[in-house]
PAZAPA-4460 file (N, C-alpha, C; in steps of 0.05 Angstrom, whole numbers, plus 32768, in hexadecimal, padded with zeros to 4 digits):
% residues 114
    n_x    n_y    n_z   ca_x   ca_y   ca_z    c_x    c_y    c_z   seq   type   mol
   7EDF   8036   7FE0   7EFB   803A   7FD8   7EFD   803C   7FBA     1      A     A
   7F10   804B   7FB1   7F14   8050   7F95   7F2E   8043   7F8C     2      F     A
   7F2D   8030   7F79   7F44   8022   7F70   7F4B   802B   7F53     3      D     A
   7F5E   803E   7F51   7F65   8049   7F37   7F71   8034   7F24     4      I     A
   7F80   8022   7F2F   7F8D   800D   7F1F   7F78   7FFB   7F12     5      V     A
   7F64   7FF3   7F22   7F4F   7FE2   7F17   7F3E   7FF1   7F02     6      A     A
   7F39   800B   7F07   7F2A   801B   7EF4   7F3A   801E   7EDA     7      L     A
   7F53   8022   7EDC   7F64   8025   7EC4   7F64   800B   7EB4     8      R     A
   7F63   7FF4   7EC1   7F62   7FDB   7EB3   7F48   7FD7   7EA4     9      N     A
   7F33   7FE4   7EAD   7F19   7FE2   7EA0   7F15   7FF5   7E89    10      Q     A
   7F1F   800E   7E8C   7F1A   8023   7E78   7F32   802B   7E68    11      V     A
   7F4A   8023   7E70   7F62   8029   7E61   7F70   8043   7E6B    12      G     A
   7F63   8059   7E6A   7F70   8073   7E72   7F5E   8081   7E86    13      R     A
   7F6B   808B   7E9B   7F5D   809A   7EB0   7F6C   80B4   7EB4    14      V     A
   7F5E   80CA   7EB1   7F6A   80E4   7EB6   7F6D   80E8   7ED5    15      E     A
   7F85   80F0   7EDD   7F89   80F5   7EFA   7F99   810E   7EFE    16      E     A
   7F97   8119   7F16   7FA7   812F   7F1E   7FBF   8124   7F2E    17      F     A
   7FD6   8130   7F2A   7FEE   8125   7F37   7FF1   812F   7F54    18      A     A
   7FE0   8141   7F5D   7FE2   814B   7F78   7FDC   8135   7F8C    19      D     A
   7FED   8133   7FA0   7FE9   8121   7FB6   7FEF   8131   7FCF    20      V     A
   7FE3   8129   7FE5   7FE9   8135   7FFF   7FFD   8123   800C    21      A     A
   8014   812E   8014   8029   811E   8021   802A   8126   803E    22      V     A
   8028   8112   804F   802A   8116   806C   8043   8107   8075    23      H     A
   8055   8115   8081   806F   8109   8089   806F   8105   80A7    24      K     A
   807A   80EE   80AF   807C   80E8   80CB   8098   80DC   80CF    25      R     A
   80A7   80E7   80E1   80C2   80DE   80E7   80C0   80C4   80F8    26      L     A
   80CC   80AE   80EF   80CA   8095   80FD   80E2   8090   810F    27      L     A
   80F8   809D   8109   8110   809A   811A   811A   80B5   8121    28      G     A
   8130   80B6   812F   813B   80D0   8136   8146   80DF   811D    29      G     A
   8140   80F9   811C   8149   8109   8105   8166   8110   8109    30      A     A
   8176   8108   80F6   8192   810F   80F6   819A   8119   80DA    31      R     A
   81A0   8132   80D8   81A7   813C   80BD   81C2   8131   80B4    32      E     A
   81D1   8125   80C6   81EB   8119   80BD   81E7   80FB   80B7    33      S     A
   81CF   80F2   80B6   81CA   80D5   80B0   81D5   80CE   8094    34      A     A
   81DD   80B5   8091   81E9   80AC   8078   81D4   809E   8067    35      A     A
   81BF   8094   8073   81AA   8085   8063   818F   8090   806B    36      V     A
   817E   8095   8057   8163   809E   805A   8151   8087   8053    37      L     A
   813E   8080   8064   812B   806B   805E   810F   8077   8060    38      E     A
   8100   8073   804A   80E4   807D   8048   80D1   8066   8045    39      L     A
   80BA   8068   8052   80A6   8053   8050   808C   8061   8047    40      Q     A
   8080   8056   8031   8068   8062   8026   804F   8055   8031    41      L     A
   803D   8066   8039   8022   805D   8040   800E   806E   8031    42      G     A
   7FFD   8061   8021   7FEA   8070   8010   7FCE   806A   8019    43      L     A
   7FBE   807F   801A   7FA1   807B   8021   7F92   806E   800A    44      E     A
   7F9B   8074   7FF2   7F8F   8068   7FDA   7FA4   8066   7FC4    45      M     A
   7FA0   8054   7FB1   7FB4   8051   7F9B   7FB6   806B   7F8B    46      P     A
   7FCE   806F   7F80   7FD3   8087   7F70   7FE3   807F   7F57    47      T     A
   7FE1   808F   7F42   7FF1   8089   7F2A   800A   809A   7F2A    48      S     A
   800E   80AA   7F3F   8026   80BB   7F41   803F   80AA   7F42    49      L     A
   8051   80AE   7F2F   806A   809F   7F2F   807A   80A4   7F48    50      R     A
   8088   808F   7F51   8099   8091   7F69   80AE   80A6   7F65    51      L     A
   80BB   80A8   7F4D   80D0   80BC   7F4A   80C6   80D8   7F4C    52      D     A
   80AD   80DD   7F42   80A2   80F8   7F44   809C   80FF   7F61    53      R     A
   8091   80EC   7F70   808C   80F0   7F8C   80A5   80F6   7F9C    54      L     A
   80BA   80E6   7F98   80D3   80E9   7FA7   80E1   8103   7F9F    55      L     A
   80E1   8109   7F85   80EF   8122   7F7C   80E1   813A   7F89    56      A     A
   80C7   813A   7F8A   80B9   8151   7F95   80BE   8153   7FB4    57      N     A
   80BD   813D   7FC1   80BF   813D   7FDE   80DB   8140   7FE9    58      E     A
   80EF   8137   7FD9   810B   8138   7FE2   811A   8150   7FD6    59      L     A
   810D   815E   7FC3   811A   8175   7FB7   8131   816E   7FA5    60      G     A
   8131   8157   7F98   8146   8150   7F85   8139   8147   7F6B    61      I     A
   8148   8147   7F56   813D   8141   7F3C   8139   8124   7F38    62      S     A
   8127   811E   7F25   8121   8102   7F1E   813A   80F5   7F12    63      R     A
   8149   8104   7F03   8161   80F8   7EF7   8176   80F1   7F0C    64      S     A
   8177   8102   7F21   8189   80FB   7F37   8180   80E2   7F46    65      R     A
   8166   80DF   7F4A   815B   80C7   7F56   8163   80AF   7F45    66      L     A
   8161   80B1   7F2B   8168   809B   7F19   8186   8095   7F1B    67      Q     A
   8196   80AA   7F1D   81B3   80A5   7F20   81BA   8097   7F3A    68      A     A
   81AC   809F   7F50   81B0   8092   7F69   81A8   8075   7F68    69      L     A
   8192   806F   7F5A   8189   8053   7F56   819E   8043   7F46    70      E     A
   81A8   804F   7F31   81BB   8041   7F20   81D5   803B   7F2F    71      E     A
   81DC   804D   7F42   81F4   8049   7F53   81EE   8037   7F6B    72      R     A
   81D6   802E   7F6C   81CC   801D   7F82   81CD   802B   7F9D    73      R     A
   81CA   8045   7F9C   81C8   8055   7FB5   81AB   8059   7FBD    74      L     A
   8199   8053   7FAA   817C   8055   7FAF   8171   803A   7FA9    75      L     A
   8163   802E   7FBD   8158   8013   7FBA   813A   8015   7FC2    76      V     A
   8129   8009   7FB2   810C   8009   7FB7   8104   7FEC   7FBC    77      V     A
   80F7   7FE7   7FD3   80EC   7FCD   7FDA   80CE   7FCF   7FDC    78      D     A
   80BF   7FBD   7FD3   80C6   7FA4   7FC6   80C8   7FA5   7FA8    79      P     A
   80C5   7FBC   7F9C   80C3   7FBF   7F7F   80DD   7FB8   7F70    80      E     A
   80F4   7FC1   7F79   810D   7FBB   7F6C   8112   7FCD   7F54    81      G     A
   811E   7FC2   7F3F   8127   7FD1   7F28   8110   7FE0   7F1A    82      A     A
   8115   7FF8   7F12   8102   8009   7F04   80EA   8011   7F14    83      K     A
   80EB   800E   7F2E   80D5   8015   7F40   80CF   8032   7F3F    84      A     A
   80E3   8043   7F3A   80DF   8060   7F39   80CC   8068   7F23    85      L     A
   80CA   8058   7F0E   80B9   805F   7EF8   809C   8055   7EFB    86      R     A
   8097   8046   7F11   807D   803B   7F16   806E   804D   7F2A    87      K     A
   8053   804A   7F2C   8044   8059   7F40   804D   8052   7F5C    88      P     A
   804B   8066   7F6D   8051   8062   7F8A   803D   804F   7F95    89      A     A
   8046   803D   7FA6   8035   8028   7FB2   8038   8028   7FD0    90      R     A
   8023   8022   7FDD   8023   801F   7FFB   8035   8008   8002    91      A     A
   8044   800B   8018   8056   7FF6   8021   8072   7FF7   8015    92      G     A
   8076   8009   8002   8090   800C   7FF6   80A4   8019   8009    93      T     A
   80BC   800E   800A   80D2   8019   801A   80E8   8022   8007    94      T     A
   80F1   803B   800B   8106   8046   7FFB   811E   804C   800D    95      I     A
   8135   8042   8005   814E   8048   8014   8161   8057   8002    96      R     A
   816B   806D   800D   817E   807E   7FFD   8197   8082   800E    97      V     A
   81AE   8078   8003   81C7   807C   8010   81D2   8098   8008    98      A     A
   81D4   80A9   801C   81DB   80C5   8017   81F8   80CD   801E    99      L     A
   8207   80BA   8029   8222   80C0   8030   8231   80C9   8017   100      A     A
   823F   80DF   801A   824E   80EA   8003   823F   80FD   7FF1   101      G     A
   8224   80FE   7FF5   8214   8111   7FE5   8217   812D   7FF2   102      E     A
   821E   8141   7FE2   8223   815B   7FEE   820B   8169   7FFB   103      P     A
   81F3   8162   7FF2   81DB   816E   7FFD   81CB   815A   800E   104      D     A
   81D8   8147   801A   81C9   8132   8029   81B9   813E   8040   105      H     A
   81C3   8154   804D   81B5   8160   8063   819A   816C   805A   106      E     A
   819B   8179   8043   8183   8186   8038   816F   8170   8030   107      A     A
   8178   815A   8025   8166   8144   801D   8158   8139   8036   108      I     A
   8168   8134   804B   815C   8129   8063   8149   813D   8070   109      I     A
   814F   8156   8070   813C   816A   807A   8122   816A   806A   110      R     A
   8124   8168   8050   810D   8168   803F   80FC   814F   8044   111      A     A
   8109   8138   8049   80FB   811F   804E   80EC   8121   8068   112      A     A
   80F7   812F   807C   80EB   8130   8096   80D4   8144   8098   113      G     A
   80D1   8154   8084   80BB   8167   8084   80C3   817F   8093   114      G     A
***
């Protein structure tokens, strides 16, 4: 196994590519009219890819919008909490996004479902 975090602690800087392969699996019934989106991350190996970059790419929304949702407490990250969007994505992380009232909530849910 390759532990990028441990390697970085030893050498300081590690060059990485931001590409990741994302495999989506629907855990509950897909409803485009859903009011809350819950995502669970499972990683085969650690990555330095920030959570906001991963979510923005996969949900089709901007990082600034993710930040705004977090500030309005419509986006919650467990177990990381505050400023989790700026940290690398971690296995076991759960992200909940309240989408009621968002004009493009159906498109976000479709993007999340793959």
